Backbone as a chain_set.jsonl record, in Angstrom:
{"seq": "MSEGRAVTITLDTDTELALEAAVRAGEHASVEAAISAAVDEWWADRLTDQIGIDQLRKAIQEGVASGPAGDIEDVFARLLAKYESLAEARGE", "coords": {"N": [[119.369, 95.97, 110.628], [119.973, 92.225, 110.275], [117.779, 89.603, 109.373], [116.32, 87.152, 111.987], [116.459, 83.774, 113.181], [114.048, 80.921, 113.87], [115.155, 80.108, 117.431], [114.96, 76.895, 118.85], [115.608, 76.485, 123.085], [116.957, 75.063, 125.597], [116.298, 75.474, 129.079], [117.818, 75.38, 132.829], [115.908, 75.419, 135.799], [117.124, 77.243, 137.206], [118.13, 79.117, 135.961], [116.254, 80.03, 134.388], [114.291, 80.89, 136.107], [116.224, 83.637, 136.746], [117.011, 84.863, 134.113], [114.164, 85.676, 134.204], [113.882, 86.929, 136.655], [115.64, 89.357, 135.873], [114.154, 90.221, 133.658], [111.496, 91.603, 134.857], [112.849, 93.054, 136.622], [113.281, 95.139, 135.105], [115.879, 95.312, 133.828], [116.002, 93.965, 130.993], [113.639, 94.03, 128.402], [112.163, 91.398, 128.056], [112.676, 88.325, 128.003], [113.564, 86.686, 125.833], [115.151, 89.102, 124.907], [117.089, 89.733, 126.841], [118.736, 86.591, 126.498], [119.5, 87.249, 124.198], [121.201, 89.696, 124.063], [123.088, 88.295, 126.721], [124.376, 86.54, 124.204], [124.967, 88.526, 122.907], [127.191, 89.408, 123.885], [128.944, 87.425, 124.278], [129.449, 86.505, 121.339], [130.817, 89.007, 121.436], [132.996, 88.178, 123.316], [133.875, 86.46, 122.127], [135.195, 87.707, 119.725], [136.905, 89.562, 120.278], [138.287, 87.345, 121.751], [139.813, 85.817, 118.883], [140.327, 88.452, 117.274], [141.977, 89.477, 118.849], [142.806, 91.422, 121.7], [145.546, 93.783, 121.087], [144.755, 94.661, 118.391], [141.861, 94.664, 118.447], [141.729, 97.54, 120.229], [143.791, 99.043, 118.16], [141.444, 98.702, 116.123], [139.149, 100.463, 117.476], [140.834, 102.792, 118.474], [141.296, 103.443, 115.067], [138.518, 104.209, 115.142], [137.874, 106.217, 116.877], [139.513, 108.036, 115.812], [138.93, 109.057, 113.294], [136.336, 110.533, 113.999], [133.702, 112.89, 114.703], [130.651, 111.004, 115.104], [128.374, 111.873, 115.17], [125.358, 114.082, 115.344], [123.762, 112.837, 117.916], [120.698, 113.11, 118.693], [120.015, 113.357, 116.026], [120.662, 111.003, 114.792], [118.925, 109.349, 115.667], [116.698, 110.161, 115.754], [116.413, 109.346, 113.075], [116.713, 106.938, 113.201], [114.382, 105.862, 113.748], [112.29, 107.295, 112.617], [112.892, 105.443, 110.154], [111.525, 102.77, 111.323], [108.881, 103.277, 112.305], [108.256, 103.721, 109.742], [109.135, 101.262, 108.738], [106.979, 99.159, 110.226], [104.223, 100.657, 109.825], [104.177, 100.024, 106.674], [104.392, 97.505, 107.452], [101.274, 96.988, 108.584], [101.398, 97.887, 110.915]], "CA": [[119.554, 94.015, 111.587], [119.116, 91.078, 109.368], [116.292, 89.469, 110.4], [117.007, 86.251, 112.709], [115.754, 82.026, 112.697], [113.834, 80.784, 115.567], [115.564, 78.57, 117.544], [114.513, 76.196, 120.44], [116.696, 75.758, 123.95], [116.473, 73.952, 127.093], [117.193, 76.157, 130.367], [117.185, 74.798, 133.342], [114.884, 76.114, 136.457], [117.365, 78.519, 137.973], [118.251, 80.028, 135.231], [114.911, 80.953, 133.864], [114.291, 82.05, 137.238], [117.025, 84.386, 137.069], [116.137, 85.858, 132.812], [112.511, 86.457, 134.405], [113.765, 88.459, 137.199], [115.709, 90.148, 135.491], [113.159, 91.404, 132.995], [110.577, 91.878, 135.841], [113.231, 94.495, 137.636], [113.638, 95.608, 133.864], [117.137, 95.006, 132.835], [116.206, 93.451, 129.773], [112.015, 93.513, 127.922], [111.871, 90.001, 127.534], [113.441, 87.07, 128.322], [114.515, 86.597, 124.537], [116.216, 89.574, 124.944], [117.865, 88.837, 128.458], [119.424, 85.771, 126.238], [119.844, 87.948, 123.59], [122.286, 90.574, 125.731], [124.136, 87.222, 126.833], [124.478, 85.997, 123.049], [125.601, 89.43, 121.797], [128.129, 89.054, 124.957], [129.2, 86.185, 123.869], [130.087, 86.851, 120.761], [132.135, 90.077, 121.67], [134.348, 88.217, 123.938], [134.846, 85.516, 121.069], [135.597, 88.221, 118.452], [138.041, 89.841, 121.267], [139.495, 86.229, 121.333], [139.646, 85.996, 117.751], [141.404, 88.751, 116.489], [142.988, 90.065, 120.333], [142.835, 93.115, 122.282], [145.458, 94.234, 119.901], [143.681, 94.505, 117.017], [140.671, 95.762, 118.7], [142.517, 98.749, 120.645], [143.723, 99.731, 117.141], [140.114, 99.664, 115.968], [138.442, 101.681, 118.455], [141.386, 104.107, 118.123], [140.997, 104.691, 114.29], [136.812, 105.024, 115.386], [137.124, 107.38, 117.441], [140.164, 108.77, 115.293], [137.618, 109.283, 112.623], [135.499, 112.076, 114.486], [132.605, 112.153, 115.931], [129.7, 110.189, 114.693], [127.038, 113.37, 114.192], [124.291, 114.5, 116.48], [122.587, 111.858, 118.031], [119.252, 113.234, 118.201], [119.56, 113.215, 114.803], [120.461, 109.517, 114.46], [117.783, 108.714, 116.516], [115.079, 110.474, 114.68], [116.278, 109.162, 111.788], [116.233, 105.119, 113.027], [112.749, 106.51, 114.539], [111.525, 107.513, 111.013], [112.554, 103.931, 109.761], [111.169, 101.742, 112.087], [108.088, 103.799, 112.042], [107.614, 103.936, 108.343], [108.045, 99.875, 108.508], [105.812, 99.19, 110.875], [102.905, 101.267, 108.781], [104.198, 99.035, 106.072], [103.78, 95.703, 108.022], [100.091, 97.466, 109.058], [101.624, 98.449, 112.56]], "C": [[118.96, 93.469, 110.511], [118.3, 90.225, 110.299], [117.272, 87.732, 110.384], [115.775, 84.402, 112.54], [115.561, 81.98, 114.068], [114.504, 79.605, 116.201], [115.178, 78.034, 119.45], [115.229, 75.953, 121.715], [115.951, 75.707, 124.848], [117.265, 74.781, 127.928], [116.533, 75.619, 131.494], [116.624, 75.594, 134.592], [115.945, 77.021, 136.893], [117.767, 79.602, 137.313], [116.875, 80.362, 134.278], [114.177, 81.366, 134.544], [114.815, 83.47, 136.977], [116.648, 85.344, 136.073], [114.542, 86.477, 133.664], [112.539, 87.057, 135.363], [114.688, 89.086, 137.318], [114.68, 91.14, 134.299], [111.71, 91.62, 134.161], [111.461, 93.046, 136.576], [114.094, 95.321, 136.384], [115.12, 95.867, 133.16], [116.982, 94.963, 131.972], [114.389, 94.155, 129.284], [111.539, 92.643, 127.737], [112.77, 88.659, 127.84], [114.612, 86.757, 126.678], [115.414, 87.973, 124.069], [116.668, 89.733, 125.629], [119.506, 87.548, 127.393], [120.229, 86.661, 124.836], [121.111, 89.051, 123.353], [123.78, 89.312, 125.012], [124.754, 86.645, 125.275], [125.443, 87.154, 122.651], [127.193, 89.686, 123.151], [129.315, 88.764, 124.618], [130.772, 86.243, 123.104], [131.054, 87.627, 120.144], [133.757, 89.732, 122.253], [134.891, 86.419, 122.658], [135.772, 86.31, 119.728], [136.989, 88.647, 119.197], [139.195, 88.44, 120.878], [140.029, 86.326, 120.399], [141.269, 86.927, 117.115], [142.816, 89.312, 117.569], [142.861, 91.56, 120.106], [143.194, 93.417, 121.413], [144.44, 95.332, 119.025], [142.415, 95.331, 117.392], [141.162, 97.044, 119.28], [142.162, 99.811, 119.862], [142.252, 99.813, 116.586], [139.496, 100.201, 116.45], [138.7, 103.15, 118.102], [140.507, 104.847, 116.746], [139.678, 104.958, 114.441], [137.341, 106.248, 115.591], [138.343, 108.727, 116.672], [139.181, 109.975, 113.893], [136.866, 110.731, 112.545], [134.808, 111.676, 115.001], [131.289, 111.68, 114.948], [128.598, 111.406, 114.052], [125.929, 113.092, 115.8], [123.816, 113.102, 116.952], [121.346, 111.871, 118.206], [119.155, 112.767, 117.178], [119.708, 111.836, 113.865], [119.329, 108.715, 114.92], [116.735, 109.14, 116.261], [115.799, 109.823, 113.209], [115.999, 107.2, 111.649], [114.56, 105.347, 113.111], [111.873, 105.823, 113.092], [111.168, 106.279, 110.248], [111.992, 103.077, 110.221], [109.686, 102.268, 112.008], [107.513, 103.337, 110.471], [108.149, 102.298, 108.386], [107.332, 99.235, 108.863], [104.594, 99.349, 110.333], [103.003, 100.354, 107.467], [103.645, 97.873, 106.023], [102.11, 96.444, 108.372], [99.995, 97.298, 110.865], [100.764, 99.502, 112.599]], "O": [[117.95, 93.825, 109.903], [118.204, 90.181, 111.525], [118.129, 87.243, 109.649], [114.721, 84.17, 111.949], [116.167, 82.46, 115.025], [114.5, 78.454, 115.765], [115.163, 78.534, 120.575], [115.716, 74.831, 121.574], [114.79, 76.068, 125.038], [118.478, 74.944, 127.797], [115.331, 75.363, 131.56], [116.934, 76.775, 134.43], [115.336, 78.087, 136.99], [117.818, 80.751, 137.752], [116.985, 81.201, 133.384], [113.316, 82.147, 134.141], [114.032, 84.419, 136.971], [116.127, 86.408, 136.406], [114.073, 87.612, 133.575], [111.608, 87.842, 135.544], [114.995, 89.547, 138.417], [114.571, 92.361, 134.195], [110.755, 91.903, 133.439], [110.833, 93.96, 137.111], [115.155, 95.93, 136.523], [115.338, 96.519, 132.139], [117.622, 95.818, 131.359], [113.986, 94.916, 130.164], [110.416, 92.681, 127.233], [113.939, 88.773, 127.473], [115.832, 86.668, 126.534], [116.192, 87.967, 123.116], [117.463, 90.473, 125.048], [120.724, 87.644, 127.543], [121.443, 86.606, 124.635], [121.834, 89.011, 122.357], [124.599, 89.226, 124.097], [125.913, 86.257, 125.417], [126.541, 86.909, 122.151], [128.172, 90.311, 122.743], [130.366, 89.403, 124.598], [131.964, 86.173, 123.402], [131.77, 87.469, 119.155], [134.869, 90.232, 122.078], [135.887, 85.7, 122.582], [136.645, 85.816, 119.014], [138.06, 88.175, 118.815], [140.233, 88.369, 120.22], [141.05, 86.995, 120.559], [142.403, 86.595, 116.771], [144.009, 89.485, 117.32], [142.824, 92.392, 119.199], [142.398, 93.604, 120.493], [143.748, 96.342, 119.147], [142.019, 96.358, 116.841], [140.862, 97.914, 118.463], [141.367, 100.744, 119.973], [141.764, 100.942, 116.553], [138.857, 100.827, 115.605], [137.999, 104.103, 117.76], [139.731, 105.802, 116.72], [139.364, 106.019, 113.901], [137.34, 107.184, 114.791], [138.205, 109.938, 116.843], [138.976, 111.184, 113.788], [136.77, 111.605, 111.683], [134.765, 110.631, 115.65], [131.182, 112.323, 113.904], [128.211, 111.672, 112.913], [125.861, 112.319, 116.756], [123.497, 112.295, 116.078], [120.695, 110.853, 117.968], [118.387, 111.821, 117.006], [119.207, 111.575, 112.771], [118.963, 107.606, 114.531], [115.722, 108.498, 116.537], [115.204, 110.206, 112.201], [115.507, 106.474, 110.785], [113.749, 104.828, 112.344], [111.295, 104.804, 112.715], [110.073, 105.922, 109.812], [111.801, 102.214, 109.364], [109.051, 101.374, 111.449], [106.481, 102.708, 110.237], [107.209, 101.726, 107.835], [106.771, 98.508, 108.044], [103.825, 98.389, 110.281], [101.927, 99.881, 107.101], [102.888, 97.302, 105.238], [101.677, 95.306, 108.188], [99.159, 96.887, 111.67], [100.646, 100.165, 113.63]]}, "num_chains": 1, "name": "protein.A"}
């Protein structure tokens, strides 16, 4: 994932309270994560609108046809090692 930049947004009170409630309920780790998830969903919707549902279905079918991605435990182990190494390099 590439590094992002901080952006300040203003939320109405109801939205802020709803986001905080979602965090307390365990739906998201933080308000920032909840907003990020919402932006990701918006981005996916936009992509679907741009490329069309038929193209999206075709891309998904090609991915499925390409075969299994591999053992998920191996994937998680590699990711964990990567991020532990990055954290150690930062002194965390």
